[in-house]
N, C-alpha and C positions, 0 to 999 in steps of 0.2 A: 483455416475456417473458410466456409463458402462465402462468396460475396453476396450482399443483399440484392434482391430483385430490383430491376429498373422500372417496374410498373409505376411506382410512385413518381419517378422523374418524368415519365411520359405523360401521366395524367396531369401533373403540375404544369407541364408545358402547354397542354391543350387548354387548361383553364386560363392560363395567362393570355393565350392568344384570343380566347373568346371575349375577354374584357377590353380589347382594343377598341378605341372610339374613333368616330369619323374625324374628330379634331386631330387625333394623333396621326391619322393617315394623311391628312392635308399637310401637317407639319413635316412629316417624313418626305412628302413630295417636294417640299421646299428646301430639303437638305438638312432638316433637324432630326436625323435618325438617332443621334446620341440622346436626345431628350426622350424619345420613345423608349430606348433601352433603360434609361434611368427610371422612368415611370414603371416599367415592367418589373425591374429589380425591387423597387419600393413596395409594389404590391405583393411580391413573393414574401418579403420580410413581414409585411403587415399581417399576413395570414397566421403568424405566430402569436399575435397579440389578441388577448381576450377583449370582449366589450368593456368599455370604461367602467360601467357600473359594477361589473363583476370583479374587475381588478381592485377597485376601491373597497368593495365589500370584503374581499379576502385580506387586504392590507389592514383594514380596521380590526378585523377579527384577530389577526396575528398580533398587532400592537397592543390591543386591549386584553388579549388572551381570553377571548369569549366568542363562541361560535354565533352568538346572537348579536354581536356588536355591529354587523354590517347590514342589518335589516332595512335601514332607511334607504340604502342604495338600490335595493330591489324595487322600491316604489317608483324609481325613475326609469326603470327598464321599459322598453318599447317592443312591440311585436315586429318592428323593423330590424331589431338587433339580431343579426345572424350569428350563430355560434362559430367561433373561429375553427378552421379546419385542422390546424396543428398546434394546439396550445402548448406552450413551453414556459417553464420557469428555470431560472439560472441561479445557482449558488456559486459565489466567487470569493476566493480568499485573496484580498488585495495585496497581501504580503508575499504571495507566491510569484514565481517567474522573475526572480531578481528584484522583487518588490515593485514590479511594473504592472501588477494585477489591476491597480486602480485605473490605468489607461484603458485596459480591456473592458473594465466595468463601465466606463463612460461610453464606450463605443457600443457595447451591448444594449445599454439603456436607450441609446439613440435609435438603434436598429429594431428593437422589440418594443419595449415600453419600460418606463422607470419603475413601475409597480411590479414587474415580473422578474427583475434582476435584484437578487438579495445579497447584500454584504453579510458575510458570515459573522462579522463582529456585531451586527445589529439584529439580524434575524437568524435564529438557530434552526437547523433542519427539523428538530423535534417539534418546534413551535409551528412550523409550516405544516407538518403532518397532522398535528392535533387540531389546529385552529383554521389553517388555510384550506386543507382538504376537507376538514369537518364542515366548514362553511358551505362548500360545494355540495357535499353529501346531504346536508340538511335541506337545501333548496332544490335538490335534483328532481323531486317529484312534481313540483309546480313550475319550475323554470327550465325550459329546454336548453338554454345556453349553459346553465350550471350543470345539467345532466351530461351534455356532450363534452364539456370541459373536463369534468371528473373522469369520464370514460376514456378520453383520448390524451390526457395530459402526459407530457414527458418531462423529465428533469435533466438538466445539463449541469455538470459540476466542473467548474474551472478552478483547478488546483492540483495538488499532488496526490499521491496514493492515500495519505492520511486523511485528507479532506474527502476523497471519494468514499473511503471506508466509513467515515463519520455519517455521511448521508445515507449510505446503504444500510447501516445499522438502524438509523431512525425509520427508514422505510420498512424495515423488517417487522416493525410493530404491527403493520397492517396485516401481515400474514397471521400473526398471533390472534388478532381480533376479527379475522375473516372479513376484512374490509377490502374487497377486490373491485377492480383490478389494481395491482400494485404498479405505480408508475415506473417504467423502465428508465435506466440511467445512461446518459451519454457523457463523454468526457472531453474536456479541453485541457490537454496536459500542460501544467505550469510548474510542476515539481522538479526535483533533481533526478530521481530514478524513473518515475512514471511507468512502473511495470504493469499496473492494471491497465493503463491506457494502451501500452504496447500490445498486451495480450488480446485486446478487443479491437485492434485495427485503427487506433487513434494516434499512433505515433509516439515518439519520445520527446517531442518539443512542439512549440506552436508559435508561428510568426504573428504575434498579436498586433503588430503595427500595420498589417495588411488587411484592408477592409474585405477584399475578395476571399481571403482565408477564413475570416469570421463568418461570412455568408455561407461558404461551402460547409463549414462545420455545423452551422445551424440546419442546413438542408440535410446533411447526413444524419443529424440527430432526430429529425422528424421522419425521414424515409428509411432509416437503417433497419436491418433485420433484428428481431428480438432473439436473444439467446440467454443462457442461464450460467450462473456461477455458484459453485459451492462456497459456503461460509462455515467457519469452524468455531465452536464454543470452547473457551478455555476456562478452567477452574484452577485457582492456586490456593492450596491449603497450607498455611504456615503456622508455626507455634505462636501462641498469643503473647503479646508483649513486645514482639519484634517490631522495629520501626522501619517502614518501607515507604518510599515515595513513588507510587505507581504511575504509569503513563495515563493519558486521557482515555485510552482504550480499555483500561481496567477499572471496575467499580466495586466497591465493597458490597457484600451480600451476607445475609444472615444464615442462609442455607448453603452448606457445602455439598454440592451434588457430585460426590465422589463415589464411584462404583464400589459397593461393599463386598462384592463377590471376589475381589482380588485383595488378598491380605497384604498389608503394608509390612515391609521387611524390618524397618526400624521401629523406634518407639514413637508413640503419638501422645502429645500432652493432653491434659484434661480440657484446656482452653486453647482454641485455635482461632485464627483470623482467616477470613476467606475473601477472595476477589474473583470476579468473573469478567469476561470480555469476549469479543469476537474478532477473528482475523480472516483476511481474504487471500493474502499472498503467501506469507510464510511466518513460521515461528522458529526462533533459533536460540541456542544457548552456547555460551563459550566466548572465545576471543573476538569473533566478529561483533558480538553484542557489546563487548567491553570497549572496542574501538568506537563504535557508534555512540555509546554513552558519553565518552570523553568529547567527541565531536559536537554532540548536541549541547552539552553543557557550555562549551566554549562559544558556540553560536548564540545561545540564550544570554550569556553574560556579556557578550560583545557583538550585538546585532549588526554593527557596521562592517563586520567581516563577511556577512552574507551578501556578497555583491552579485551572485548569480551561480548557475550550475557549475561553471568551470572552476571558479575560486573555491566553491564548496568541495569539489572533488580533489583539488590540490591539498586543501587543509586536511581532508579525510586521509589522503595518502601519508601526510606528515604524521598524523596520529597513529596510523597503522605501524609506522616505523618506531615511534617513541614508545608505544605500548607493548612492543615485542611480538607483534603479529608475524613479522617476517622471520625472526629468530628469537628464541626465548632468552631473556637476560640471564646470565649465569650467576648473578648476585643472589638469586633465589633458586630453590631446588626446581629444576624443570619438570620433574615428575609430578609436581603439584599442579602443573598446567594441563595435564592429560585428564579429560573428562571421565575416564574410566575410574579415577580415584574417588569421585564424588557421586557418580550417577549410575542408576540402573534403569533399564527401559523394558517395558512390556507393551505389546501391541495386540490389537484384534485385527485379523485379516478380514477382507470383504466377505460378507455372507457367513461370518463365523461369530459365535457368541463367547468363545473361549479366549482368555488372555494367554499369551505365550511370551516367554522372556527372549530378548534380543541382545546378543553380545556386542559390545562396542568394539569395533575392529582393532586388533593389534597385529603387528607384523614382525616376524623375526627373520634374521638373515644368517647365513652360514659365515663362519670365521674366515673363509677364503675371500669373500667379498668385503669384509669389514674394513680392511686397510684402504681399498679404493673408495669406499664410502666416506671414510674420514677425510681423505684428501679432497673429494668432491665437495663435502660440506664446508671445509675450511676455506676453499676457494669461494664458495657461496657467501661466506661471512664477509669477505672483503668486497665482493660485489654488492652485498647488502649495504655495507658502510658507504660505498660510493653512491649507490642509488638513493639512500635515505638523505645523504648530505645534499645531493642535487635537488631532491624534492624540497628540503628545508629552504635552500637558497631561493628556489622558485617561489615558495610560499611567501617568504619575507619580501622579495621583490614585488610580487603581485599585490600584497596587502600593505605595502609601504611601511614595513616594520611595525605593524600593529600587534604582532605576537608579543606575549609577555616575556620578561626575563626568566621567570620560573620555567616556562615552557622550553626556552633555549637551554637552560641548565639541565633539565631532565632529559632533553633530547640527546645532547652530546654525552652526558653521563651514561645513558643507555648504550650509545655506540661504543664508548670506551670499554664498558664492561663486556659488551658483546664480543669485541674483537680479541680481547686478551685473556679470556677465561673459558674458551671452549675446550672441553676435554672429551676423550672418546666416549666416556659414559654419558656425558651430557648430549653428545651428538646422537647416540642411540635413542635416548629418551625423547629428544625433541623431534627426531626424524619420523618416528612412527606413532606418536601419540596423536589421537584425534582431538583437536582443540576447539572445534566448533561442530555442532550438529544442527542441521536445518531440516525442518518439515515443510515441504514446498507444495503449494496448491496450483500455482500458475506455471506456464512455460517460461516465464520471464523473471529473472532475479538479478539484482545488482545492475540496474540500467540496461536491461535487454539481454542479459546472458541466460543461457540454458544449461546450468551445471549438471542436471540429470542427464542431458544429452538425448539425441535421437537414436535410441537403441535398436539394434538389428533383431529381427524375429528369433533367430537362433539363440541369442543371448537372453532375450526375454523368456523364452521357453526354458532355458537352462536354469535361470534364477527363479522361475515361478512368478515373473512379473507380467504385467499387462501394459499396453500402450497408455501413456498418461494423457488425461483430458481434464479440463477445468471443471467439469460437471459430472465426474465419474464416481464421486464419493470416496476417493482415495487420496491420501497424502504420500508424496515421495520423500523418504528419509535418506539423507546422505551426510557424509562427514567431510570436513576439511582439516588437514593436518597442520598446516602453517601457511604463512603468507605466500611463499613461493608456490606451494601446491595450489592454493586458491587462485593465484594469478594465472597459472597455466590452465587451470580448469576454466576460468572465465574467458580465455582466448581459445578454448576448445582444442588445446594441444593434448590434454589428457582429460580423463573424466574424474568426477568426484567419486568418493568412496561410497558406492551404493550399499545401503544398509537394509532397507525394507520398504515395502508399500503397506499402508495400514489404513483402516477405517476408524480406528481409535488408538490413542497413545497414552500411556501412563509413564511419567518421569518421576523418579524418587531421588531426591537430593539429600545427601548426608554430608555434613560439614567437614568433620575431621580437622585438618589444619587450614582449611579454607574458611575465611571469615565472611566472604561474599561471593556470590555467583552473579553473572551478568546474563540477562535474558532480553529478548526483544520480540515484538509482534508488529509486522508490517512497518518496520523502520522506527518504531517507538521503543527505545531501550529503557531498562531500569536495573538498578542494583538490588539484588535479592539477598537479604541477610541470611546467613547460614548458622545453624545451631549444631554444636558438637553432640548434644544429647538426643535431639529429636529430628525427625525427617520432615522435609518439605515436599509436598505432592503437587505435581502439575498434571492435569488430565485434559485431554483434547478429544472432543467428539464432534461429529458433523451436525450442523443445525438441520432440523428436519425439512425445512423449506429452502429452496435456492433463491439467490438474489437475481433480479431481472435486469439485464444489461441490453444496451444497443450496440450492435456491431457497426464499427465505423468504416469498414472496408467497402 
């Protein structure tokens, strides 16, 4: 991505210089140059703060959920109140960043203003959009400060990808209601993966303890170039009566907006339940979602385990081993783990209105290479045992033996079954079955990896692909076979299994011997119940309007 123009930086510097006073010059002559620098820095930050009456009016409207609640504050406004040049509001998740977000919150409130930094536990993004921005819009015709603040306001989100997606979804309502301009969103990365932040030049982590880093982030948020991001609407239609615990990103809906032009292969019950939501990074189904589901449940039940990104990743690796992501446990039929047993895929290509079926990849080998394959996989079994054992010991050491005895039992039972019951038939099944399918929107997945890869023009032309961008209206669909394959993909030793590029996707799930499937959107996993008699439909379509982002580079 191109770097933003430096015009804003130069103009800011000139404005700062013009505000120097005679008193500051005399102090500088006496050797107090640091005082002058502090004054200039403070003025830079103060430009982000709106006039006091405007801040209080917005806050009252949000707290009382009434756009008229702040009227009394406008009576105290003065013609001397100049509109701020770069109005900013910040949403922060105090539990992010190893639960050190509260420290950053205090520093942001000191640097901007207390009324413009919102704790997400107290002020929800939809409340800000409806009542905070509504307050500014109502007064924009008569109050110049309100007009300029509504026109130029930007939003900074301090949190992980889930928090950023939450705010983007709430701001998307402005598109639907034709309330423009939509405030662009900048990011202070505090999550574990931070793939949205990485994709737009904000990095994968943030040194929240450094005041200079906070100041630079705010400057980039106000001066950064505006760019766009595709968002994707998901509809899940499932048989009525099934019990599901959906993530925050999925909401119930009365209308199932499923394309009727494509016939459903299985049976559809008379009564269905429907959910809808939006994702910005990826949607996936399979073993990766199953591992994420187990990890999230452990973290929610035992929040003291979430000490920071490093411990989170170690626990995640432990769950990858115990859930069979690296090698399928032999105590159950490995063929049931291949998604081709339960899933059919249809897609629409870009600029096409026709659905076409897509085959889930299967690979077959000749008998000549079969013996060498078996030997290689059996060696991988013992390597897997050693790797998973080391991960487990590291996890226990790091978390001071907080893991439960049940996890310990399941972990080593899995390794025992894995080591002593690999057969040639099982090796064939686990080696070539695609066990996770991902529809990717960004260039960043799994903490900054690019599993789709930087494909050469010849390969793109051969496969009928185009170069991937975050605003091209296309999702990249790829498959992962098992943990070792995924690991090599993530370190870019090999590529993921490229399946297709699509502007719309239809997934049809049929249960068979599966009781549940695992799905996730932008890192929020859930367990999807499966029916032996009826199909579950997942349909993905591009949202007509893009999200507005700030490039941090």
